[in-house]
TORLO-576361 format. One record per residue: residue number from 1; residue in one letter; y, z, x of N, C-alpha, C, O in turn. Coordinates in nm, 4 decimals. Last residue first. Layout:
BEGIN
   num   residu        npy        npz        npx       capy       capz       capx        cpy        cpz        cpx        opy        opz        opx
   NUM        a          Y          Z          X          Y          Z          X          Y          Z          X          Y          Z          X
...
This chain:
BEGIN
   num   residu        npy        npz        npx       capy       capz       capx        cpy        cpz        cpx        opy        opz        opx
   138        d     5.0371     2.8619    -0.6344     4.9999     2.8701    -0.7828     5.1354     2.9131    -0.8466     5.1437     2.9300    -0.9683
   137        e     5.0106     2.6642    -0.3907     5.0744     2.7341    -0.4481     5.0732     2.7184    -0.5720     5.0954     2.6132    -0.6319
   136        r     4.7383     2.6974    -0.1344     4.7668     2.6490    -0.2530     4.8815     2.7336    -0.3274     4.8669     2.8556    -0.3345
   135        v     4.6912     2.6256     0.1972     4.7529     2.7548     0.1263     4.7774     2.6773    -0.0134     4.8491     2.5784     0.0020
   134        r     4.3999     2.5154     0.3564     4.5600     2.5174     0.3021     4.5734     2.6102     0.2262     4.4798     2.6785     0.1850
   133        g     4.1787     2.7602     0.5233     4.1995     2.6077     0.4488     4.3327     2.6102     0.4241     4.3943     2.7074     0.4677
   132        r     4.0876     2.9577     0.6303     4.1879     2.9077     0.7277     4.2255     2.7790     0.6562     4.2944     2.6949     0.7140
   131        a     3.9235     3.1056     0.4632     4.0590     3.1518     0.4675     4.1207     3.0758     0.5556     4.2341     3.1186     0.5773
   130        n     3.6707     2.9932     0.5734     3.7186     2.9674     0.4507     3.8510     2.9760     0.4213     3.9082     2.8833     0.3640
   129        k     3.6149     3.1378     0.8109     3.6481     2.9869     0.8179     3.6981     2.9485     0.6674     3.7781     2.8551     0.6636
   128        i     3.6089     3.4165     0.7083     3.6952     3.3663     0.8159     3.7536     3.2417     0.8304     3.8717     3.2141     0.8514
   127        r     3.3354     3.3416     0.5690     3.4797     3.4044     0.5076     3.5959     3.3843     0.5959     3.6904     3.3260     0.5427
   126        g     3.1720     3.3083     0.7790     3.2086     3.1827     0.6604     3.3367     3.2182     0.6108     3.4332     3.1419     0.6086
   125        q     3.1983     3.5466     0.9170     3.2433     3.4098     0.9685     3.2755     3.3044     0.8743     3.3729     3.2292     0.8786
   124        h     3.0301     3.6876     0.7282     3.1708     3.7218     0.7773     3.2525     3.6195     0.8093     3.3583     3.5952     0.7513
   123        t     2.8007     3.5779     0.7190     2.8997     3.5743     0.5833     3.0405     3.6105     0.6249     3.1437     3.5727     0.5695
   122        k     2.7058     3.6412     0.9870     2.7421     3.4705     0.9385     2.8147     3.4827     0.7853     2.8828     3.3881     0.7457
   121        a     2.7070     3.8862     0.9677     2.8164     3.8494     1.0541     2.7781     3.6866     1.0553     2.8356     3.6165     1.1385
   120        q     2.5089     3.9133     0.7683     2.6295     3.9845     0.7580     2.7611     3.9246     0.8572     2.8800     3.9209     0.8256
   119        l     2.2826     3.8406     0.9261     2.3312     3.7686     0.7964     2.4873     3.8096     0.7851     2.5752     3.7241     0.7956
   118        r     2.2572     3.9866     1.1319     2.2706     3.8358     1.1750     2.3674     3.7796     1.0463     2.4707     3.7126     1.0481
   117        r     2.2097     4.2529     1.0023     2.3261     4.2311     1.0734     2.3431     4.0714     1.1109     2.4603     4.0345     1.1184
   116        e     1.9675     4.1712     0.9239     2.0740     4.1843     0.8269     2.1752     4.1891     0.8999     2.2608     4.1107     0.8590
   115        k     1.8192     4.1580     1.1461     1.8062     4.0238     1.0349     1.9392     4.0589     0.9847     2.0283     3.9758     1.0020
   114        s     1.8319     4.4081     1.2464     1.8929     4.2933     1.3055     1.8918     4.1594     1.2313     1.9639     4.0651     1.2638
   113        g     1.6940     4.5578     1.0242     1.8370     4.5626     1.0565     1.8955     4.4600     1.1438     2.0098     4.4225     1.1175
   112        r     1.4422     4.4679     1.0935     1.5222     4.4085     0.9691     1.6642     4.4309     0.9604     1.7445     4.3542     0.9074
   111        s     1.3405     4.2950     1.3774     1.3724     4.3854     1.2976     1.4593     4.3533     1.1682     1.5241     4.2517     1.1433
   110        p     1.2077     4.0160     1.5032     1.3377     4.0435     1.5059     1.3211     4.2007     1.3866     1.2635     4.1595     1.2859
   109        k     0.8941     4.0331     1.6431     0.9482     3.9556     1.5325     1.0677     4.0676     1.5220     1.0413     4.1876     1.5294
   108        t     0.6607     3.8937     1.9230     0.7655     3.9782     1.8527     0.8487     3.9319     1.7531     0.8847     3.8142     1.7531
   107        p     0.3915     3.8401     2.0958     0.5061     3.7840     2.0321     0.5614     3.9162     1.9350     0.4963     4.0117     1.8924
   106        m     0.3121     3.9370     2.4292     0.3000     4.0014     2.2689     0.4165     3.9445     2.2024     0.5297     3.9816     2.2334
   105        r     0.1543     3.7656     2.6929     0.2887     3.7895     2.6125     0.2332     3.8360     2.4580     0.1420     3.7861     2.3921
   104        k    -0.0263     3.9267     2.9262    -0.0498     3.8649     2.8104     0.0933     3.8856     2.7056     0.1284     3.9920     2.6546
   103        k     0.0331     3.8812     3.2567     0.0467     4.0027     3.1387     0.0498     3.8954     3.0287     0.1168     3.7925     3.0379
   102        r    -0.1628     3.7173     3.4822    -0.0349     3.7697     3.4031    -0.0482     3.8681     3.2997    -0.1537     3.9257     3.2735
   101        s    -0.3635     3.8547     3.7277    -0.3688     3.8387     3.6465    -0.2248     3.8490     3.5683    -0.1629     3.9553     3.5740
   100        v    -0.3599     3.7732     4.1102    -0.3084     3.8829     4.0062    -0.2804     3.8099     3.8522    -0.1942     3.7225     3.8432
    99        l    -0.4420     3.5984     4.2366    -0.5559     3.7021     4.2139    -0.4586     3.7811     4.1232    -0.5150     3.8680     4.0569
    98        a    -0.2686     3.4036     4.3145    -0.3725     3.3899     4.1956    -0.4808     3.5024     4.1588    -0.5740     3.4969     4.0785
    97        s    -0.1505     3.5251     4.5043    -0.0767     3.5243     4.3922    -0.2026     3.4826     4.2641    -0.2116     3.5300     4.1509
    96        r    -0.3339     3.4991     4.7092    -0.2926     3.6229     4.6705    -0.2315     3.6236     4.4996    -0.2614     3.6989     4.4069
    95        v    -0.2705     3.2013     4.7935    -0.4352     3.2773     4.7224    -0.4113     3.3862     4.6455    -0.4518     3.3905     4.5293
    94        l    -0.0126     3.2356     4.8774    -0.0724     3.1741     4.7425    -0.1644     3.1805     4.6804    -0.1767     3.1730     4.5582
    93        e    -0.0350     3.4119     5.1069     0.0397     3.4500     4.9608     0.0155     3.3343     4.8409     0.0292     3.3616     4.7217
    92        g    -0.1721     3.2501     5.2307    -0.2445     3.3691     5.2118    -0.1831     3.4203     5.0713    -0.2404     3.4551     4.9680
    91        l    -0.0684     3.0425     5.3126    -0.1532     3.0097     5.2161    -0.2054     3.1325     5.1845    -0.2958     3.1286     5.1010
    90        r     0.1855     3.1663     5.4648     0.2141     3.1188     5.3402     0.0739     3.0919     5.2418     0.0821     3.1101     5.1204
    89        a     0.0131     3.2675     5.6626     0.0591     3.3823     5.5528     0.1330     3.3239     5.4608     0.1644     3.3941     5.3647
    88        l    -0.0232     3.0298     5.8019    -0.1590     3.0881     5.7245    -0.0727     3.2255     5.6120    -0.1129     3.2572     5.5000
    87        a     0.2063     2.9642     5.8437     0.1535     2.8587     5.7778     0.0297     2.9638     5.7229    -0.0001     2.9670     5.6035
    86        d     0.2822     3.1574     6.0443     0.3841     3.1356     5.9061     0.3187     3.0592     5.7784     0.3497     3.0726     5.6600
    85        a     0.1114     3.1241     6.2481     0.0796     3.2451     6.1722     0.1680     3.2260     6.0232     0.1295     3.2700     5.9149
    84        r     0.1902     2.8706     6.3337     0.0825     2.8801     6.2931     0.0653     3.0019     6.1627     0.0290     2.9906     6.0456
    83        n     0.4554     2.9269     6.4107     0.4525     2.8780     6.2975     0.3064     2.8427     6.2325     0.2922     2.7996     6.1181
    82        k     0.4029     3.1029     6.6199     0.4620     3.1274     6.5387     0.4389     3.0437     6.3928     0.4096     3.0976     6.2860
    81        d     0.2499     2.8998     6.7856     0.1821     3.0302     6.7359     0.2767     3.0941     6.6152     0.2176     3.1349     6.5153
    80        q     0.4610     2.7225     6.8538     0.3474     2.6840     6.7592     0.2908     2.7713     6.6918     0.2692     2.7608     6.5711
    79        t     0.8017     2.8053     6.8200     0.6790     2.8208     6.8540     0.5744     2.7743     6.7855     0.5786     2.7775     6.6626
    78        r     1.0092     2.7962     6.6467     1.0170     2.7185     6.7361     0.8790     2.6938     6.8140     0.8486     2.5847     6.8623
    77        f     0.9883     2.7961     6.2741     1.0035     2.8530     6.4377     0.9812     2.7506     6.5012     0.9458     2.6408     6.4583
    76        r     0.9414     2.6264     6.0814     1.0340     2.7204     6.0599     1.0686     2.7807     6.1982     1.1855     2.8108     6.2221
    75        q     0.7379     2.4864     5.9955     0.8511     2.4280     6.1253     0.9508     2.5156     6.1395     1.0484     2.4861     6.2086
    74        a     0.4441     2.3780     5.8385     0.5372     2.5310     5.8737     0.6067     2.4701     6.0344     0.5530     2.4299     6.1376
    73        k     0.3428     2.2872     5.5353     0.3874     2.2631     5.6751     0.4876     2.3493     5.7011     0.5817     2.3888     5.6323
    72        i     0.0610     2.2434     5.3434     0.1700     2.3509     5.3913     0.2242     2.3160     5.5365     0.1529     2.3185     5.6368
    71        v    -0.1282     2.1586     5.0971    -0.0787     2.1039     5.2432     0.0498     2.1990     5.2423     0.1225     2.2182     5.1448
    70        v    -0.4198     2.1925     4.9256    -0.3095     2.2749     4.9594    -0.2635     2.2234     5.1062    -0.3310     2.2367     5.2083
    69        v    -0.6056     1.9887     4.7306    -0.5841     2.0281     4.8496    -0.4333     2.0926     4.8586    -0.3396     2.0397     4.7989
    68        g    -0.6775     1.8629     4.4912    -0.6942     2.0047     4.5064    -0.6841     2.0507     4.6447    -0.7505     2.1486     4.6789
    67        d    -0.6015     1.5923     4.4430    -0.7578     1.6165     4.4862    -0.7675     1.7820     4.4909    -0.8826     1.8257     4.4945
    66        r    -0.3036     1.6536     4.3774    -0.4249     1.6048     4.2959    -0.5648     1.6124     4.3017    -0.6400     1.6320     4.2063
    65        n    -0.1890     1.9175     4.5824    -0.2286     1.7737     4.5528    -0.3333     1.7326     4.4572    -0.4462     1.7814     4.4638
    64        i     0.0150     2.1713     4.6284    -0.1141     2.1397     4.5747    -0.1300     1.9867     4.5255    -0.0733     1.9518     4.4220
    63        r     0.2581     2.2315     4.6160     0.2108     2.2360     4.7601     0.0449     2.1963     4.7299    -0.0355     2.1972     4.8231
    62        s     0.3533     2.2177     4.4134     0.3946     2.1218     4.4527     0.3070     2.0998     4.5607     0.2762     1.9881     4.6023
    61        d     0.1749     2.3984     4.1214     0.2284     2.4146     4.2428     0.2443     2.2650     4.3372     0.1439     2.1938     4.3340
    60        g     0.0850     2.4416     3.8601     0.1730     2.3330     3.8523     0.2484     2.3779     4.0219     0.3709     2.3861     4.0311
    59        r    -0.2449     2.5676     3.8269    -0.0823     2.6100     3.8449    -0.0171     2.4658     3.9005    -0.0783     2.3939     3.9795
    58        q    -0.4882     2.4910     3.8261    -0.4363     2.4742     3.7165    -0.2732     2.5025     3.7438    -0.1893     2.4501     3.6705
    57        l    -0.5890     2.5584     4.0784    -0.5975     2.4118     4.0576    -0.5056     2.4098     3.9253    -0.4379     2.3072     3.9200
    56        l    -0.5993     2.8476     4.0743    -0.4961     2.7578     4.1628    -0.4622     2.6313     4.1566    -0.3589     2.5803     4.1998
    55        v    -0.7704     2.9117     3.8753    -0.6046     2.9262     3.8695    -0.5217     2.8587     3.9477    -0.4092     2.8167     3.9205
    54        h    -0.9829     2.8164     3.9947    -0.9630     2.7389     3.8619    -0.8041     2.7763     3.8426    -0.7225     2.6929     3.8031
    53        k    -1.0348     2.9295     4.2418    -1.0137     2.7957     4.2177    -0.9427     2.7412     4.0911    -0.8649     2.6459     4.0862
    52        i    -1.0686     3.2193     4.0721    -0.9366     3.2147     4.1489    -0.9024     3.0222     4.1781    -0.7926     2.9732     4.1519
    51        r    -1.2991     3.1642     3.9705    -1.1875     3.2363     3.8914    -1.0918     3.1805     3.9767    -1.0327     3.0805     3.9359
    50        d    -1.4897     3.0861     4.1839    -1.4244     2.9998     4.1006    -1.3250     3.0436     4.0094    -1.2559     2.9531     3.9626
    49        p    -1.4018     3.2523     4.5031    -1.4665     3.2523     4.3855    -1.4351     3.1338     4.2835    -1.3297     3.0780     4.3141
    48        l    -1.3966     3.0480     4.8076    -1.3183     3.0932     4.6997    -1.3892     3.1484     4.5766    -1.4599     3.0570     4.5342
    47        s    -1.4914     2.8599     4.9895    -1.5882     2.9717     4.9078    -1.5338     3.0692     4.8317    -1.5989     3.1648     4.7894
    46        s    -1.3948     2.5525     4.8714    -1.4000     2.6199     4.9618    -1.4764     2.7267     4.8915    -1.5209     2.7155     4.7773
    45        a    -1.3472     2.2838     4.7743    -1.4665     2.2582     4.8885    -1.4665     2.4229     4.9139    -1.5558     2.4464     4.9954
    44        r    -1.1496     2.2908     4.6306    -1.2828     2.2756     4.5550    -1.3673     2.3001     4.6502    -1.4767     2.3433     4.6140
    43        i    -0.9183     2.3588     4.8281    -0.9782     2.4647     4.7025    -1.0954     2.4165     4.6695    -1.1795     2.5062     4.6743
    42        d    -0.9053     2.2675     5.1290    -0.9575     2.2075     5.0347    -0.9990     2.3172     4.9239    -1.1130     2.3632     4.9314
    41        f    -0.5883     2.2634     5.3340    -0.6866     2.3785     5.2778    -0.7369     2.3229     5.1589    -0.6553     2.3122     5.0674
    40        r    -0.4098     2.2321     5.5981    -0.4457     2.1826     5.5074    -0.5905     2.2624     5.4502    -0.6785     2.3089     5.5228
    39        l    -0.0969     2.2629     5.7639    -0.2243     2.3097     5.7136    -0.2698     2.2417     5.5774    -0.2007     2.2074     5.4815
    38        h     0.0745     2.1469     6.0436     0.0272     2.1150     5.9382    -0.1203     2.1521     5.8911    -0.2259     2.1091     5.9377
    37        i     0.3101     2.2865     6.2326     0.1944     2.2993     6.2024     0.1761     2.2447     6.0690     0.2497     2.2844     5.9788
    36        a     0.5443     2.2223     6.5228     0.5417     2.2378     6.3837     0.3671     2.2490     6.3303     0.2925     2.2071     6.4187
    35        s     0.5538     2.1289     6.7856     0.5476     2.2713     6.7367     0.5198     2.2833     6.6058     0.4539     2.3841     6.5806
    34        s     0.4760     1.9561     6.9978     0.4626     1.9474     6.8544     0.4393     2.1024     6.8139     0.3364     2.1700     6.8131
    33        t     0.7674     1.8130     7.1938     0.6807     1.9354     7.1772     0.6439     1.8978     7.0145     0.7168     1.8438     6.9312
    32        k     0.9972     1.6215     7.2150     0.8395     1.5999     7.3136     0.7661     1.7316     7.2961     0.6968     1.7638     7.3926
    31        n     1.1778     1.6232     7.0218     1.1038     1.5178     7.0418     0.9941     1.5103     7.1296     0.9104     1.4199     7.1296
    30        v     1.2532     1.8940     7.0821     1.2050     1.8736     6.9209     1.1390     1.7299     6.9350     1.0428     1.7105     6.8607
    29        n     1.4014     1.8615     7.2886     1.2738     1.9813     7.2783     1.1984     1.9233     7.1564     1.0755     1.9158     7.1561
    28        q     1.6021     1.7375     7.2510     1.4990     1.6805     7.3289     1.3836     1.7343     7.2927     1.2801     1.6722     7.2682
    27        g     1.7106     1.8517     6.9625     1.7395     1.7750     7.0896     1.6202     1.7224     7.1301     1.5418     1.6669     7.0531
    26        g     1.7417     2.0046     6.7370     1.6497     2.0437     6.8537     1.6593     1.9696     6.9371     1.6025     2.0167     7.0356
    25        a     1.7147     1.9424     6.3940     1.7788     1.9480     6.4842     1.6855     1.9951     6.5921     1.5693     2.0246     6.5643
    24        g     1.4234     1.7585     6.2374     1.5306     1.8266     6.2413     1.6264     1.8279     6.3638     1.6267     1.7287     6.4367
    23        q     1.0696     1.8270     6.2394     1.1858     1.7239     6.2443     1.2953     1.8080     6.2328     1.2748     1.9285     6.2183
    22        a     0.7935     1.8460     6.5139     0.8888     1.9215     6.4070     1.0023     1.7875     6.3632     1.0182     1.6836     6.4272
    21        r     0.4938     1.7180     6.5125     0.6026     1.7209     6.5834     0.7012     1.7727     6.4556     0.6876     1.7464     6.3361
    20        i     0.2008     1.9265     6.4897     0.2801     1.7922     6.4572     0.4307     1.8162     6.4969     0.4764     1.9297     6.5100
    19        a    -0.1111     2.0184     6.5021     0.0427     2.0285     6.5346     0.0722     1.9137     6.5522     0.0121     1.8202     6.6050
    18        r    -0.3221     2.1234     6.2412    -0.2848     2.0109     6.3270    -0.1358     2.0451     6.3735    -0.0527     2.0920     6.2956
    17        l    -0.5901     2.2857     6.0598    -0.4882     2.3204     6.1208    -0.4345     2.2135     6.2268    -0.5125     2.2084     6.3220
    16        e    -0.7589     2.3579     5.8110    -0.7517     2.2573     5.8533    -0.6246     2.2887     5.9164    -0.5360     2.3219     5.8377
    15        i    -1.0180     2.5910     5.7020    -0.8643     2.5790     5.7086    -0.8320     2.4801     5.8199    -0.8755     2.5121     5.9306
    14        e    -1.2598     2.6539     5.7146    -1.2211     2.5830     5.6047    -1.0630     2.5122     5.5576    -1.0145     2.4433     5.4679
    13        t    -1.3261     2.8076     5.9273    -1.3664     2.6618     5.9287    -1.3327     2.5986     5.8286    -1.3641     2.4796     5.8269
    12        d    -1.2121     3.0642     5.8635    -1.1454     2.9530     5.9527    -1.1679     2.7931     5.9767    -1.0959     2.7012     6.0157
    11        p    -1.2886     3.1699     5.5452    -1.3201     3.1117     5.6812    -1.2274     3.0334     5.7462    -1.1673     2.9420     5.6897
    10        i    -1.0731     3.3995     5.3426    -1.1117     3.2312     5.3785    -1.1496     3.2311     5.5149    -1.0754     3.2771     5.6017
     9        a    -1.1872     3.6375     5.1373    -1.1450     3.5859     5.2925    -1.1664     3.4263     5.2740    -1.2492     3.3597     5.2118
     8        v    -1.1867     3.9278     4.9327    -1.1240     3.7717     4.9339    -1.1244     3.7455     5.0582    -1.0592     3.8273     5.1231
     7        q    -1.1484     4.2330     4.9273    -1.2563     4.1312     4.8793    -1.2851     3.9999     4.9263    -1.3991     3.9648     4.9569
     6        s    -0.8946     4.2734     4.9869    -0.9993     4.3545     5.0501    -1.1372     4.2840     5.0176    -1.2287     4.2908     5.0997
     5        s    -0.7221     3.9510     5.0066    -0.7390     4.0895     4.9797    -0.8631     4.1481     5.0357    -0.9309     4.0880     5.1189
     4        v    -0.7457     3.7689     5.2106    -0.6185     3.7611     5.1016    -0.6397     3.9121     5.0682    -0.5575     3.9907     5.1152
     3        w    -0.7603     3.7054     5.5758    -0.7904     3.8163     5.4348    -0.6909     3.7803     5.3467    -0.5738     3.7610     5.3794
     2        l    -0.9054     3.4357     5.7502    -0.8069     3.5049     5.6526    -0.8181     3.5934     5.5561    -0.8813     3.5674     5.4537
     1        m    -1.0720     3.4206     6.0182    -1.0758     3.4854     5.8977    -0.9580     3.5227     5.8562    -0.8993     3.6205     5.9024
């Protein structure tokens, strides 16, 4: 059971973990051991609350494919146990981020003083540019 918060948990039966061969440097050891973990978690078929499912599916996260399946590949460590713990921690962090409701943006307007300062600056800049013209002989 992966506890995301005090009320939300993901049963182990909903998480598919598979050991695969890791990529990258490591010589002979990396070629013969399956220490990386491939985690798959189907959001739509999970027991998560509908609100969290909706937030996760609407999110443009590259770890969530079109079918609503979270795919995490953990190969940071040399041992399978550490990679398994890392993959589960990353899944927990992803679901935990969906629990936090975003603060609603309050649209603001520029103050009267800032508008006046902007217009004065534009007028001043225009005068400077106008003064750069040719000098007329009168």
